[in-house]
C-alpha positions in Angstrom: 95.2 116.2 104.7 97.6 113.2 104.3 97.9 112.5 108.0 94.2 113.0 108.6 93.6 110.1 106.0 96.3 107.6 107.5 95.0 108.2 111.0 91.2 107.6 109.8 92.8 104.3 107.8 94.7 102.9 111.0 91.8 103.8 113.4 89.5 101.6 111.3 92.3 98.8 111.2 92.6 98.8 115.3 88.6 98.9 115.3 88.8 95.7 113.6 91.2 94.0 115.7 89.9 95.0 118.7 86.7 93.7 117.9 88.3 90.4 116.8 89.9 90.3 120.5 86.5 91.0 121.6 84.8 88.1 119.9 87.5 85.5 120.8 86.9 86.6 124.9 83.5 85.9 124.4 83.6 82.8 123.4 86.0 81.5 125.8 84.1 83.4 128.2 80.4 81.0 127.1 82.2 77.9 125.7 80.7 76.1 129.0 77.0 76.9 127.5 75.8 74.1 125.4 72.0 74.5 124.3 69.9 71.6 124.5 69.9 70.7 120.5 73.3 70.9 120.6 74.5 68.8 123.4 73.7 65.9 120.9 76.9 66.7 118.9 79.0 68.8 120.7 80.5 68.2 124.4 83.4 69.9 126.7 86.2 68.6 124.2 84.4 69.6 121.2 83.8 73.3 122.3 87.4 73.1 123.4 88.6 72.1 120.0 86.0 74.4 118.1 87.5 77.6 120.1 91.2 76.4 119.6 90.0 76.4 115.6 88.7 79.4 116.0 91.3 81.2 117.7 94.2 79.6 115.5 92.4 80.9 112.5 91.9 84.5 114.2 95.8 84.6 114.8 96.6 83.6 111.5 94.6 86.1 109.7 95.9 88.9 112.4 99.2 88.2 110.9 98.1 88.2 107.8 95.6 91.5 107.9 98.3 92.9 110.1 100.9 92.5 106.8 98.5 93.8 104.4 97.2 96.7 106.0 101.1 97.7 106.8 101.9 97.0 103.2 99.1 99.5 101.4 99.6 102.2 104.1 103.3 102.2 102.8 102.2 102.0 99.5 99.6 104.6 99.7 101.3 107.0 102.2 104.9 106.1 101.8 105.7 107.4 98.4 105.4 103.7 96.9 102.2 104.7 94.8 103.7 107.7 92.7 107.0 105.8 91.9 104.7 102.7 90.9 102.8 105.1 88.7 105.9 106.6 87.1 107.3 102.9 86.5 104.0 101.8 84.8 104.1 105.1 82.6 107.6 104.7 81.6 106.9 101.1 80.5 103.6 101.5 78.4 103.1 105.0 77.2 99.7 104.4 76.3 96.6 105.3 78.5 95.3 101.2 78.8 98.5 99.3 78.4 99.9 101.9 81.3 96.6 101.0 84.0 96.1 97.5 82.2 99.9 97.2 83.8 99.3 98.9 86.9 96.5 97.2 88.2 97.4 93.5 86.9 101.0 94.5 88.5 99.4 95.1 92.1 96.8 91.7 91.3 99.9 89.3 91.1 102.0 90.8 93.9 98.4 90.4 96.2 98.0 87.1 94.7 101.3 86.0 95.3 102.0 87.3 99.2 98.6 85.5 99.7 100.3 82.3 98.9 102.3 81.4 102.4 99.1 82.1 104.0 96.7 80.2 102.0 99.9 77.2 102.5 99.4 78.0 105.9 96.0 77.9 106.3 95.6 74.5 104.8 98.7 72.4 105.8 99.1 73.8 109.4 95.5 74.9 110.6 93.2 72.5 108.4 95.2 69.9 108.6 95.9 69.8 112.3 91.9 69.9 112.5 91.6 67.3 110.1 89.8 69.2 107.4 92.5 69.5 104.7 92.5 66.7 102.3 94.3 68.2 99.4 98.1 67.3 98.6 100.4 69.7 98.1 100.9 69.1 94.4 96.6 69.8 94.2 97.0 73.1 96.2 99.8 74.2 93.8 98.0 73.2 90.7 94.8 75.5 92.0 96.9 78.0 93.0 98.3 78.5 89.4 94.8 78.1 87.7 93.6 80.9 90.1 96.6 83.2 89.1 96.0 82.9 85.3 92.0 82.8 85.6 92.7 86.0 87.7 95.1 87.5 85.4 92.8 87.0 82.4 89.3 87.4 83.7 90.8 91.0 85.4 92.7 91.5 82.5 89.8 91.8 79.6 87.8 93.4 82.4 90.6 96.4 82.9 91.1 96.4 79.3 87.3 97.1 78.2 87.0 99.6 81.5 90.1 101.5 80.2 88.8 101.9 76.6 85.6 103.4 77.6 87.7 105.7 79.8 89.6 106.9 76.8 87.0 106.6 74.3 84.2 109.0 76.3 86.1 110.6 79.0 83.2 112.8 80.1 80.3 110.0 80.4 82.4 106.6 80.6 81.0 106.2 84.3 77.6 105.2 82.5 79.3 103.0 79.8 81.8 101.3 82.4 78.7 100.7 84.7 77.1 99.1 82.1 80.3 96.8 81.0 81.0 95.7 84.3 77.4 94.7 85.0 77.0 92.9 81.7 80.8 91.0 82.1 79.8 90.1 85.4 76.4 88.1 84.5 78.7 86.8 81.4 81.2 85.3 84.4 78.2 83.8 85.8 76.6 82.1 83.0 79.9 80.4 81.9 81.5 79.6 85.3 79.2 76.6 85.5 80.8 75.3 82.6 84.1 76.9 81.7 85.4 78.0 84.9 84.4 75.8 87.7 84.8 72.1 86.4 88.9 73.7 86.0 88.8 73.0 90.1 86.0 70.2 90.5 84.6 67.1 89.4 80.9 67.1 88.6 78.8 63.9 88.5 75.3 63.0 88.8 73.8 62.5 92.5 74.9 58.9 93.5 72.3 58.8 96.3 69.3 56.9 95.1 66.2 58.9 94.8 67.5 62.0 96.5 68.0 63.8 92.5 64.2 62.8 92.2 63.0 64.1 95.6 64.8 67.7 95.2 63.0 68.3 91.6 59.9 67.3 93.8 60.6 69.9 96.6 61.6 72.7 93.8 58.6 71.6 91.4 56.4 72.1 94.7 58.0 75.8 95.3 57.3 76.2 91.2 60.7 76.6 90.7 62.6 75.0 87.4 65.7 72.9 89.1 67.8 72.5 86.1 70.7 70.3 86.8 71.5 68.8 89.9 75.2 67.4 90.5 77.1 66.4 93.4 81.2 67.7 93.4 84.2 65.9 94.4 85.1 68.8 97.4 86.1 65.5 99.6 89.3 66.4 97.3 90.5 68.7 99.2 88.4 69.7 102.0 86.3 67.8 104.3 84.3 70.7 104.8 80.4 70.3 103.2 78.3 72.7 101.4 75.6 73.0 98.9 74.5 76.0 96.4 72.8 77.5 93.0 74.7 78.2 90.4 74.1 79.7 86.7 70.9 82.3 86.0 67.5 81.6 84.5 66.9 77.9 83.1 70.8 77.5 83.4 70.4 77.0 87.1 72.4 74.3 88.7 71.9 72.8 92.5 75.4 71.6 93.7 76.1 68.9 96.4 79.4 68.9 97.9 80.0 64.9 98.5 80.9 65.7 102.3 77.9 66.6 102.6 75.7 64.0 101.5 78.1 61.9 103.5 77.2 63.1 106.6 73.4 63.7 106.4 70.2 62.3 105.7 67.9 62.9 102.9 65.6 65.0 104.9 68.3 67.2 106.3 69.7 67.5 102.7 66.2 68.8 101.3 65.8 71.1 104.3 69.1 72.7 103.3 68.2 73.1 99.7 64.9 74.1 100.5 66.3 77.3 102.2 68.1 78.0 99.2 65.4 77.9 97.1 64.0 80.2 99.6 66.1 82.5 98.1 65.5 82.3 94.9 61.3 82.4 95.6 62.0 85.7 97.6 64.4 86.9 94.8 67.0 87.8 97.3 69.7 87.3 94.7 68.2 89.4 91.9 67.5 91.7 94.3 71.4 91.7 95.4 72.2 92.3 91.8 70.1 95.1 91.4 70.9 96.9 94.4 74.8 95.9 93.8 74.3 97.7 90.5 72.8 100.5 91.8 75.4 101.0 94.1 77.8 100.5 91.2 76.6 103.2 89.5 75.9 106.0 92.2 80.0 104.9 93.1 81.1 105.4 89.1 79.6 108.3 88.9 80.7 110.1 92.2 84.2 108.7 91.3 83.9 110.5 87.2 83.4 113.7 89.4 85.9 113.2 91.9 88.7 112.3 89.1 87.7 115.8 87.6 88.6 117.6 91.2 91.8 118.8 91.2 92.4 118.4 94.7 92.3 114.6 94.6 96.1 114.0 94.2 96.5 116.3 97.4 94.8 114.0 99.7 98.2 112.2 99.5 100.1 115.1 99.2 101.1 114.4 95.6 100.7 117.3 92.8 99.3 115.4 90.0 98.8 111.7 89.7 97.6 109.3 86.3 93.7 107.8 86.3 95.3 104.4 87.5 96.8 106.1 90.8 93.4 108.4 91.2 91.7 105.2 91.1 93.7 103.8 93.9 93.0 106.9 96.2 89.2 106.2 95.7 89.5 102.9 96.7 91.3 103.6 99.8 87.9 106.2 100.4 85.9 103.3 99.4 87.2 100.8 102.0 86.8 103.3 104.5 82.9 104.0 103.7 82.4 100.5 103.3 83.6 100.1 106.9 81.1 101.8 108.0 78.4 100.5 105.8 78.9 97.1 106.4 76.7 96.3 109.1 73.6 97.7 107.3 74.4 95.1 104.1 75.1 92.3 106.5 71.9 93.5 108.5 69.5 93.1 105.1 71.6 90.1 104.3 70.6 88.6 108.1 67.0 89.4 107.4 67.2 87.7 104.1 68.6 84.3 105.9 65.8 84.3 108.4 63.0 84.7 105.3 64.8 81.3 103.6 64.7 79.5 106.8 61.2 80.6 106.8 60.3 79.0 103.3 62.4 76.2 103.8 60.0 75.6 107.2 57.1 76.5 105.1 57.8 74.3 102.3 59.0 71.2 103.8 56.8 71.3 106.8 59.9 70.3 109.3 61.8 72.8 111.4 63.6 70.1 113.1 65.5 68.8 109.9 66.7 71.9 109.2 67.9 72.8 113.0 69.5 69.3 112.8 71.6 70.1 109.4 72.9 73.5 110.9 73.7 71.9 114.2 75.5 68.8 112.0 77.1 71.7 109.7 78.4 73.3 112.7 79.7 70.5 114.4 81.5 69.2 111.4 83.1 72.4 110.9 83.9 72.9 114.3 81.9 76.3 114.2 82.0 78.4 117.7 78.8 78.4 119.0 79.0 82.3 121.1 80.3 84.9 118.8 80.4 88.6 120.5 76.7 90.2 119.8 78.6 93.4 118.6 81.0 91.2 116.2 77.8 89.4 115.0 76.1 92.7 114.2 79.0 94.1 112.5 80.5 90.9 110.6 77.6 88.2 110.2 76.1 87.8 106.8 73.9 85.0 108.8 72.4 85.3 112.0 74.1 83.7 114.6 73.5 79.7 114.6 72.1 79.4 118.2 69.6 82.1 117.4 68.9 80.8 114.2 68.0 77.0 115.9 66.2 78.4 118.4 63.8 80.7 115.7 63.6 76.9 114.1 62.6 75.6 117.4 59.7 78.3 117.6 58.4 77.2 114.0 57.9 73.7 115.1 55.0 73.5 116.8 53.3 75.4 114.3 54.8 73.0 112.0 53.5 69.9 114.0 50.0 71.6 113.8 50.1 71.9 109.9 51.4 68.7 109.3 50.4 66.0 112.4 51.9 63.4 110.3 55.2 64.6 110.8 57.2 64.1 114.1 59.9 66.5 115.2 61.6 65.8 117.9 63.2 69.3 119.0 
């Protein structure tokens, strides 16, 4: 059984790399085709730089994922798992202490292994293409903060989970589900106040009149905007973005200063109208509920599988601790999630199209959102033509060219409803 499981694991890894190879080849073959609306920002040299940027990122990712896959395979199938399990059991004799040490040790090793790849991404790839603005000192500070924060939060989560497992050995799955769910909500609530300010500086919107127009747009959609900030993202990168954060009346709208610099007011409002669309369609709450249901089912299945004597035997182990069994289940879950990923991404793409349509209805200006997307693509050196199979399997958003084309089709109806607004698609 161990050989069969290893074969499936390697098969999944090879399939992922084949998809990446297909995608790069496809992008190079179709690089000459630049849609009309993109031609205002893209020229052959921009396309060449975008493809070079994409290729460099994929090459680095191949090395990183290859190394991670090899180390994980060695850990799970090469005999490291039982030795590590025995080592953590020797250090701590308590169930909670052994479990916390087991998983925190793996987390720290993973984060330390990621450091050289993170450095290469930022100071070789991102810097080469003009995106990185972060000095080495700030990168080191961010890495240190991230490590400490991850250990603290993950440590608290692990301690609570393992205590519940120990306290209720038969029904732990339902209590663990509730604990994880509410712990996640708590992190979402405190993140804007305690976590995000550790990495970014939040200040009021400096652009005159923009905050008031954002509030008017939100009120038009029946949404309380909460507080609105701009963030000093330019200290780290030239990439632009905007997002909502928090829950309920604690919601915040956050705009990167890089986004404010490169877009006009109507385009910024169009981007935010798209995000408002997610809230109006309750995509966020539905995702939370769907994830909660999936987690509940997963924990119920995990609790029953851990009662099965044959679970350690999947790796030819005579026995395994709770922590080691959880790792075996994590391996099985990763294989299942690979097969189910297209379903989740298809649902996400559907929600993105709904949010686009809502934004166009709210503003009456499809061109503004289309132009904003084109600018974002240009500023981020996005490749325009992903392989259809790759996009179907990996993309949480519709491919950019298709998305802009759909916005172009919305323009005539918007002109009929709002003849005073003249778009130029």
